[in-house]
C-alpha positions, 0 to 999 in steps of 0.5 A, a space after each residue: 660218512 659226511 655231515 648232512 644238514 636235514 632241517 633247522 632245529 626250530 622246525 622240530 617239536 619235542 616228542 614229535 617226528 619229522 620226515 626228511 628225504 635227502 640223498 636217497 635216505 628217508 629219515 625220521 628226526 626227533 627232538 626228545 629230552 632236548 636231544 636230536 635223534 635221527 633214525 631210518 623212517 621205515 619200520 621193518 615190520 610193515 613199512 610204516 613211517 616212524 616219523 608219524 609215531 610218538 615218543 615213549 620212554 626214549 623210544 619211538 612207537 610205530 603208528 601202525 602196530 606199536 613196535 617201539 624202537 630205542 631212539 639212541 640204539 635203534 633196537 626194538 624195545 622187546 627184542 634187541 635182535 630187531 633194530 633200525 639204523 640210527 645216525 650220529 647227529 649234531 646241531 651246527 650253528 651256521 651264521 645264526 641258524 641252528 642246523 640239525 645234521 646227521 653223519 650219513 654214509 656216502 655211496 
């Protein structure tokens, strides 16, 4: 695992997703309740980009068919048997810039 910078904190808007493609990953980055969450961007149901969804009660709702995934655990709200990958995150202060970072697996 390695901390990887995805964007600056001020690029995020509360409750809205941002798609970030980096190092072979396509990620959805959210700011919700003042916390940054990073998940895989692809919904396992029909492949929609979750970054285009909206946040509802701690879950991102897929814009295509309404599946809701918990941003902290990745589990589908209605069935814990279905889940997407979540990644540890942090905000790293580097020379006055607040960088959003995720701990991504290195291959």
